[in-house]
A tleap script that builds the chain and sets N, CA, C and O, in Angstrom:
source leaprc.protein.ff14SB
mol = sequence {
  NMET ARG LEU ASP GLU THR LEU MET ARG GLU
  ALA LYS SER TYR ALA ALA ARG HIE GLN ARG
  THR PHE THR SER VAL LEU GLU ASP ALA LEU
  ARG ARG LEU LEU LYS GLU GLU ASP MET GLN
  GLN THR THR GLU ARG ILE ASP VAL ILE VAL
  HIE THR GLY THR GLY LEU LEU PRO GLY VAL
  ASP LEU ASP ASP ARG THR THR TYR GLN PRO
  LEU ILE ASP ALA GLU ASP ALA GLU ARG PHE
  THR GLY VAL THR HIE ALA ASP CALA
}
set mol.1.N position { 30.612 25.910 31.247 }
set mol.1.CA position { 30.247 24.639 31.673 }
set mol.1.C position { 29.279 24.664 32.871 }
set mol.1.O position { 29.675 25.279 33.861 }
set mol.2.N position { 28.420 24.253 32.906 }
set mol.2.CA position { 27.377 24.180 33.932 }
set mol.2.C position { 27.263 22.887 34.265 }
set mol.2.O position { 27.083 21.982 33.449 }
set mol.3.N position { 27.368 22.743 35.540 }
set mol.3.CA position { 26.902 21.460 36.004 }
set mol.3.C position { 25.864 21.452 37.233 }
set mol.3.O position { 25.833 22.328 38.096 }
set mol.4.N position { 25.111 20.454 37.187 }
set mol.4.CA position { 23.955 20.556 38.480 }
set mol.4.C position { 24.586 20.933 39.717 }
set mol.4.O position { 25.727 20.473 39.768 }
set mol.5.N position { 24.196 21.738 40.939 }
set mol.5.CA position { 24.237 22.072 42.187 }
set mol.5.C position { 24.979 20.756 42.985 }
set mol.5.O position { 26.057 20.769 43.580 }
set mol.6.N position { 23.979 19.550 42.783 }
set mol.6.CA position { 24.110 19.001 43.650 }
set mol.6.C position { 25.676 17.689 42.868 }
set mol.6.O position { 26.659 17.280 43.487 }
set mol.7.N position { 25.399 17.485 41.836 }
set mol.7.CA position { 26.505 16.975 41.304 }
set mol.7.C position { 27.942 17.492 41.437 }
set mol.7.O position { 28.920 16.749 41.358 }
set mol.8.N position { 28.001 18.682 41.623 }
set mol.8.CA position { 28.903 19.607 42.012 }
set mol.8.C position { 29.406 19.168 43.052 }
set mol.8.O position { 30.395 18.464 43.259 }
set mol.9.N position { 28.521 19.715 43.822 }
set mol.9.CA position { 28.636 19.768 45.394 }
set mol.9.C position { 29.449 18.062 45.963 }
set mol.9.O position { 30.405 17.906 46.723 }
set mol.10.N position { 28.682 17.098 45.298 }
set mol.10.CA position { 29.315 15.409 44.970 }
set mol.10.C position { 30.301 15.090 44.823 }
set mol.10.O position { 30.859 14.276 45.560 }
set mol.11.N position { 31.114 15.932 43.271 }
set mol.11.CA position { 32.062 15.630 43.248 }
set mol.11.C position { 33.198 16.454 43.868 }
set mol.11.O position { 34.358 16.076 43.700 }
set mol.12.N position { 32.976 17.357 44.448 }
set mol.12.CA position { 34.118 18.404 45.147 }
set mol.12.C position { 34.396 17.601 46.573 }
set mol.12.O position { 35.478 17.598 47.159 }
set mol.13.N position { 33.290 16.978 46.970 }
set mol.13.CA position { 33.462 16.469 48.134 }
set mol.13.C position { 34.302 15.009 48.027 }
set mol.13.O position { 35.075 14.529 48.857 }
set mol.14.N position { 33.831 14.399 46.550 }
set mol.14.CA position { 34.795 13.054 46.557 }
set mol.14.C position { 36.335 13.697 46.404 }
set mol.14.O position { 37.241 13.179 47.057 }
set mol.15.N position { 36.580 14.716 45.620 }
set mol.15.CA position { 38.008 15.411 45.501 }
set mol.15.C position { 38.889 15.854 46.672 }
set mol.15.O position { 40.114 15.805 46.778 }
set mol.16.N position { 37.900 16.327 47.578 }
set mol.16.CA position { 38.562 16.546 49.104 }
set mol.16.C position { 38.412 15.310 49.740 }
set mol.16.O position { 39.305 15.153 50.573 }
set mol.17.N position { 37.587 14.318 49.671 }
set mol.17.CA position { 38.055 13.192 50.279 }
set mol.17.C position { 39.355 12.265 49.794 }
set mol.17.O position { 39.885 11.419 50.514 }
set mol.18.N position { 39.654 12.503 48.799 }
set mol.18.CA position { 40.961 11.945 47.838 }
set mol.18.C position { 41.807 12.740 47.525 }
set mol.18.O position { 42.603 12.553 46.605 }
set mol.19.N position { 41.743 14.158 48.535 }
set mol.19.CA position { 43.256 15.071 48.164 }
set mol.19.C position { 43.180 15.075 46.623 }
set mol.19.O position { 44.338 14.763 46.346 }
set mol.20.N position { 42.681 15.199 45.714 }
set mol.20.CA position { 42.845 15.582 44.574 }
set mol.20.C position { 41.638 16.787 44.560 }
set mol.20.O position { 40.820 17.118 45.418 }
set mol.21.N position { 41.991 17.434 42.779 }
set mol.21.CA position { 41.442 19.003 42.577 }
set mol.21.C position { 40.278 18.449 42.209 }
set mol.21.O position { 40.041 17.241 42.237 }
set mol.22.N position { 39.483 19.367 41.836 }
set mol.22.CA position { 38.082 19.288 41.307 }
set mol.22.C position { 38.077 18.402 39.501 }
set mol.22.O position { 37.545 17.511 38.839 }
set mol.23.N position { 39.131 19.516 39.475 }
set mol.23.CA position { 39.314 19.041 37.826 }
set mol.23.C position { 39.957 18.012 37.466 }
set mol.23.O position { 39.763 17.522 36.354 }
set mol.24.N position { 40.889 17.465 38.387 }
set mol.24.CA position { 41.326 15.871 38.157 }
set mol.24.C position { 40.301 15.025 38.699 }
set mol.24.O position { 40.700 13.891 38.962 }
set mol.25.N position { 39.121 15.253 38.936 }
set mol.25.CA position { 38.181 14.135 39.305 }
set mol.25.C position { 37.179 14.160 38.295 }
set mol.25.O position { 36.555 13.117 38.100 }
set mol.26.N position { 36.794 15.649 37.298 }
set mol.26.CA position { 36.242 15.717 36.162 }
set mol.26.C position { 36.962 15.064 34.809 }
set mol.26.O position { 36.327 14.555 33.886 }
set mol.27.N position { 38.776 15.208 34.890 }
set mol.27.CA position { 39.272 14.413 33.671 }
set mol.27.C position { 38.871 13.510 33.790 }
set mol.27.O position { 38.138 12.991 32.949 }
set mol.28.N position { 39.273 12.864 35.125 }
set mol.28.CA position { 39.280 11.542 35.620 }
set mol.28.C position { 37.589 10.669 34.552 }
set mol.28.O position { 37.595 9.881 33.607 }
set mol.29.N position { 36.563 11.233 35.215 }
set mol.29.CA position { 35.582 11.189 34.903 }
set mol.29.C position { 35.229 10.919 33.548 }
set mol.29.O position { 34.535 9.991 33.133 }
set mol.30.N position { 35.863 11.964 32.811 }
set mol.30.CA position { 35.414 11.896 30.913 }
set mol.30.C position { 36.158 11.049 30.854 }
set mol.30.O position { 35.488 10.144 30.356 }
set mol.31.N position { 37.416 10.566 31.067 }
set mol.31.CA position { 38.375 9.657 30.704 }
set mol.31.C position { 37.321 8.440 30.350 }
set mol.31.O position { 36.729 8.125 29.318 }
set mol.32.N position { 37.360 7.914 31.664 }
set mol.32.CA position { 36.389 6.768 32.098 }
set mol.32.C position { 35.338 6.571 30.707 }
set mol.32.O position { 35.319 5.704 29.834 }
set mol.33.N position { 34.555 7.702 30.921 }
set mol.33.CA position { 33.184 7.413 29.879 }
set mol.33.C position { 33.596 7.252 28.498 }
set mol.33.O position { 32.969 6.481 27.771 }
set mol.34.N position { 34.454 7.816 28.127 }
set mol.34.CA position { 34.834 7.827 26.542 }
set mol.34.C position { 35.848 6.858 26.587 }
set mol.34.O position { 36.141 6.393 25.486 }
set mol.35.N position { 36.558 6.361 27.700 }
set mol.35.CA position { 37.185 4.497 27.084 }
set mol.35.C position { 35.719 3.514 27.638 }
set mol.35.O position { 35.742 2.309 27.387 }
set mol.36.N position { 34.927 3.897 28.118 }
set mol.36.CA position { 34.085 2.780 28.244 }
set mol.36.C position { 33.040 2.885 26.977 }
set mol.36.O position { 32.281 2.009 26.563 }
set mol.37.N position { 33.207 4.042 26.556 }
set mol.37.CA position { 31.883 3.855 25.266 }
set mol.37.C position { 32.890 3.459 24.111 }
set mol.37.O position { 32.221 2.830 23.291 }
set mol.38.N position { 34.296 3.557 23.654 }
set mol.38.CA position { 34.931 3.117 23.088 }
set mol.38.C position { 35.475 1.454 23.169 }
set mol.38.O position { 36.050 0.840 22.270 }
set mol.39.N position { 35.080 0.921 24.612 }
set mol.39.CA position { 35.177 -0.442 24.564 }
set mol.39.C position { 33.736 -1.157 24.188 }
set mol.39.O position { 33.741 -2.173 23.493 }
set mol.40.N position { 32.868 -0.755 24.530 }
set mol.40.CA position { 31.541 -0.905 24.070 }
set mol.40.C position { 31.413 -1.188 22.172 }
set mol.40.O position { 31.185 -2.200 21.509 }
set mol.41.N position { 31.629 -0.054 21.880 }
set mol.41.CA position { 31.868 -0.175 20.157 }
set mol.41.C position { 32.672 -1.200 19.709 }
set mol.41.O position { 32.272 -1.723 18.668 }
set mol.42.N position { 33.839 -1.711 20.256 }
set mol.42.CA position { 35.152 -2.699 19.853 }
set mol.42.C position { 34.860 -3.938 20.448 }
set mol.42.O position { 35.244 -4.871 19.742 }
set mol.43.N position { 34.297 -4.293 21.533 }
set mol.43.CA position { 34.180 -5.565 21.943 }
set mol.43.C position { 33.053 -6.480 20.967 }
set mol.43.O position { 31.939 -6.007 20.743 }
set mol.44.N position { 33.388 -7.589 20.514 }
set mol.44.CA position { 32.744 -8.363 20.057 }
set mol.44.C position { 31.828 -9.199 20.586 }
set mol.44.O position { 32.352 -9.682 21.590 }
set mol.45.N position { 30.867 -9.575 20.463 }
set mol.45.CA position { 29.930 -10.509 21.269 }
set mol.45.C position { 30.291 -12.062 21.190 }
set mol.45.O position { 30.696 -12.690 20.212 }
set mol.46.N position { 30.018 -12.541 22.574 }
set mol.46.CA position { 30.652 -13.428 23.033 }
set mol.46.C position { 29.519 -14.399 23.497 }
set mol.46.O position { 28.796 -14.043 24.427 }
set mol.47.N position { 29.355 -15.451 22.971 }
set mol.47.CA position { 28.115 -16.313 23.379 }
set mol.47.C position { 28.839 -16.926 24.141 }
set mol.47.O position { 30.052 -17.090 24.013 }
set mol.48.N position { 28.056 -17.366 25.115 }
set mol.48.CA position { 28.173 -18.381 26.753 }
set mol.48.C position { 27.590 -19.537 26.347 }
set mol.48.O position { 26.588 -19.364 25.653 }
set mol.49.N position { 27.881 -20.591 26.546 }
set mol.49.CA position { 27.492 -21.550 26.522 }
set mol.49.C position { 27.307 -22.272 27.526 }
set mol.49.O position { 28.307 -22.805 28.008 }
set mol.50.N position { 25.746 -22.561 28.265 }
set mol.50.CA position { 25.377 -22.931 29.282 }
set mol.50.C position { 24.683 -24.206 28.930 }
set mol.50.O position { 23.913 -24.569 28.041 }
set mol.51.N position { 25.394 -24.878 30.227 }
set mol.51.CA position { 25.138 -26.560 30.515 }
set mol.51.C position { 23.895 -26.600 31.588 }
set mol.51.O position { 23.963 -26.106 32.713 }
set mol.52.N position { 22.524 -27.406 30.939 }
set mol.52.CA position { 21.313 -27.447 31.466 }
set mol.52.C position { 20.996 -28.906 32.379 }
set mol.52.O position { 19.975 -29.310 32.936 }
set mol.53.N position { 22.500 -29.522 32.233 }
set mol.53.CA position { 22.446 -31.158 32.698 }
set mol.53.C position { 22.007 -31.068 34.303 }
set mol.53.O position { 21.421 -30.156 34.886 }
set mol.54.N position { 22.586 -32.565 34.893 }
set mol.54.CA position { 22.304 -32.763 35.537 }
set mol.54.C position { 23.555 -32.855 36.506 }
set mol.54.O position { 23.414 -32.924 37.727 }
set mol.55.N position { 24.706 -32.850 35.920 }
set mol.55.CA position { 26.022 -32.783 36.473 }
set mol.55.C position { 27.089 -33.505 35.310 }
set mol.55.O position { 26.949 -33.543 34.088 }
set mol.56.N position { 27.856 -33.886 35.897 }
set mol.56.CA position { 29.055 -34.087 34.948 }
set mol.56.C position { 28.882 -35.943 33.573 }
set mol.56.O position { 28.055 -36.854 33.536 }
set mol.57.N position { 29.693 -35.745 33.040 }
set mol.57.CA position { 29.313 -37.321 32.188 }
set mol.57.C position { 29.746 -38.403 32.735 }
set mol.57.O position { 30.698 -37.924 33.352 }
set mol.58.N position { 29.759 -39.322 32.933 }
set mol.58.CA position { 30.436 -40.339 33.454 }
set mol.58.C position { 31.647 -40.694 33.100 }
set mol.58.O position { 32.089 -40.897 31.970 }
set mol.59.N position { 32.172 -40.760 34.144 }
set mol.59.CA position { 33.602 -41.065 33.837 }
set mol.59.C position { 34.650 -39.824 33.591 }
set mol.59.O position { 35.858 -39.894 33.367 }
set mol.60.N position { 33.823 -38.686 33.701 }
set mol.60.CA position { 34.728 -37.354 33.921 }
set mol.60.C position { 35.027 -37.074 35.608 }
set mol.60.O position { 34.214 -37.008 36.530 }
set mol.61.N position { 36.250 -36.962 35.618 }
set mol.61.CA position { 36.724 -36.361 36.992 }
set mol.61.C position { 37.485 -35.191 36.736 }
set mol.61.O position { 38.384 -35.098 35.900 }
set mol.62.N position { 36.997 -34.135 37.647 }
set mol.62.CA position { 37.423 -32.537 37.222 }
set mol.62.C position { 39.116 -32.158 37.428 }
set mol.62.O position { 39.831 -31.277 36.950 }
set mol.63.N position { 39.380 -33.383 38.465 }
set mol.63.CA position { 40.636 -33.735 39.058 }
set mol.63.C position { 42.094 -34.210 38.287 }
set mol.63.O position { 43.295 -33.959 38.383 }
set mol.64.N position { 41.225 -35.024 37.494 }
set mol.64.CA position { 41.947 -35.774 36.321 }
set mol.64.C position { 41.805 -35.098 34.569 }
set mol.64.O position { 40.995 -35.590 33.785 }
set mol.65.N position { 42.603 -34.088 34.228 }
set mol.65.CA position { 42.396 -33.511 33.220 }
set mol.65.C position { 42.004 -34.622 32.062 }
set mol.65.O position { 41.301 -34.361 31.086 }
set mol.66.N position { 42.739 -36.238 32.428 }
set mol.66.CA position { 42.971 -36.759 30.628 }
set mol.66.C position { 41.650 -37.845 30.684 }
set mol.66.O position { 41.481 -38.811 29.939 }
set mol.67.N position { 40.626 -37.313 31.979 }
set mol.67.CA position { 39.090 -37.824 31.818 }
set mol.67.C position { 38.428 -36.485 31.066 }
set mol.67.O position { 37.238 -36.743 30.885 }
set mol.68.N position { 38.661 -35.520 30.699 }
set mol.68.CA position { 37.543 -34.470 30.253 }
set mol.68.C position { 38.584 -33.692 28.763 }
set mol.68.O position { 38.051 -33.060 27.851 }
set mol.69.N position { 39.764 -33.902 28.845 }
set mol.69.CA position { 40.318 -33.516 27.768 }
set mol.69.C position { 39.712 -33.787 26.737 }
set mol.69.O position { 39.123 -32.837 26.220 }
set mol.70.N position { 39.652 -34.631 26.307 }
set mol.70.CA position { 39.304 -35.389 24.477 }
set mol.70.C position { 37.976 -34.827 24.488 }
set mol.70.O position { 37.599 -34.654 23.329 }
set mol.71.N position { 37.153 -34.487 25.309 }
set mol.71.CA position { 35.475 -33.963 25.258 }
set mol.71.C position { 35.701 -32.583 24.724 }
set mol.71.O position { 35.176 -32.098 23.721 }
set mol.72.N position { 36.586 -32.004 25.564 }
set mol.72.CA position { 37.252 -30.551 25.003 }
set mol.72.C position { 37.548 -30.499 23.417 }
set mol.72.O position { 36.941 -29.745 22.655 }
set mol.73.N position { 38.211 -31.089 23.155 }
set mol.73.CA position { 38.998 -31.141 22.045 }
set mol.73.C position { 38.137 -31.561 21.365 }
set mol.73.O position { 38.172 -30.780 20.415 }
set mol.74.N position { 37.165 -32.440 21.116 }
set mol.74.CA position { 36.089 -32.918 20.149 }
set mol.74.C position { 35.285 -31.746 20.147 }
set mol.74.O position { 34.654 -31.465 19.128 }
set mol.75.N position { 35.237 -31.151 20.985 }
set mol.75.CA position { 34.089 -29.635 21.235 }
set mol.75.C position { 34.622 -28.939 19.935 }
set mol.75.O position { 34.174 -28.966 18.788 }
set mol.76.N position { 35.796 -28.261 20.505 }
set mol.76.CA position { 36.928 -27.465 19.551 }
set mol.76.C position { 36.546 -27.823 18.033 }
set mol.76.O position { 35.906 -27.197 17.188 }
set mol.77.N position { 37.195 -29.089 18.012 }
set mol.77.CA position { 36.899 -29.431 16.423 }
set mol.77.C position { 35.634 -29.403 15.987 }
set mol.77.O position { 35.673 -29.025 14.817 }
set mol.78.N position { 34.618 -29.592 16.296 }
set mol.78.CA position { 33.025 -29.258 16.014 }
set mol.78.C position { 32.877 -28.177 15.706 }
set mol.78.O position { 32.149 -27.991 14.731 }
set mol.79.N position { 33.406 -27.147 16.291 }
set mol.79.CA position { 33.167 -25.693 16.611 }
set mol.79.C position { 34.208 -25.049 14.987 }
set mol.79.O position { 33.903 -24.131 14.226 }
set mol.80.N position { 35.279 -25.850 14.952 }
set mol.80.CA position { 35.862 -25.305 13.750 }
set mol.80.C position { 35.664 -25.689 12.006 }
set mol.80.O position { 35.633 -25.212 10.872 }
set mol.81.N position { 35.588 -26.637 12.623 }
set mol.81.CA position { 35.047 -27.671 11.375 }
set mol.81.C position { 33.593 -27.769 10.924 }
set mol.81.O position { 33.274 -27.838 9.737 }
set mol.82.N position { 32.565 -27.771 12.140 }
set mol.82.CA position { 30.948 -27.468 11.699 }
set mol.82.C position { 30.746 -28.974 11.586 }
set mol.82.O position { 29.848 -29.417 10.870 }
set mol.83.N position { 31.590 -29.797 12.300 }
set mol.83.CA position { 31.294 -31.668 11.818 }
set mol.83.C position { 31.221 -32.038 13.539 }
set mol.83.O position { 32.102 -31.830 14.373 }
set mol.84.N position { 30.100 -32.545 13.708 }
set mol.84.CA position { 30.032 -33.063 15.080 }
set mol.84.C position { 30.499 -34.461 15.047 }
set mol.84.O position { 30.224 -35.150 14.065 }
set mol.85.N position { 31.291 -35.022 16.186 }
set mol.85.CA position { 31.389 -36.262 16.268 }
set mol.85.C position { 30.571 -37.533 16.220 }
set mol.85.O position { 30.916 -38.712 16.138 }
set mol.86.N position { 29.187 -36.856 16.306 }
set mol.86.CA position { 28.371 -37.985 15.930 }
set mol.86.C position { 28.400 -37.992 14.151 }
set mol.86.O position { 28.117 -39.033 13.558 }
set mol.87.N position { 28.591 -37.338 13.758 }
set mol.87.CA position { 28.588 -37.110 12.034 }
set mol.87.C position { 29.901 -37.833 11.610 }
set mol.87.O position { 30.001 -38.363 10.503 }
set mol.88.N position { 30.947 -37.836 12.570 }
set mol.88.CA position { 32.177 -38.561 11.930 }
set mol.88.C position { 32.067 -40.028 11.728 }
set mol.88.O position { 33.001 -40.655 11.229 }
savepdb mol mol.pdb
quit
């Protein structure tokens, strides 16, 4: 195996600072690289919903779950059934 001289010096310096062997540093780096690639392949896409309004709906108090739980439940129901509460 041939490594770039600068990269090898940096890795050896890192190993020395952390009282590790050069080999253990390389092994950990390869494990992380392979794990990262595996995670990227298995991670499903998540759509993030962004609210661009100007604040809370009237009557919603973030300190009182009872004021917003029905809204969350209705939104979940819409997502699973495809029927909006406006259509119901």
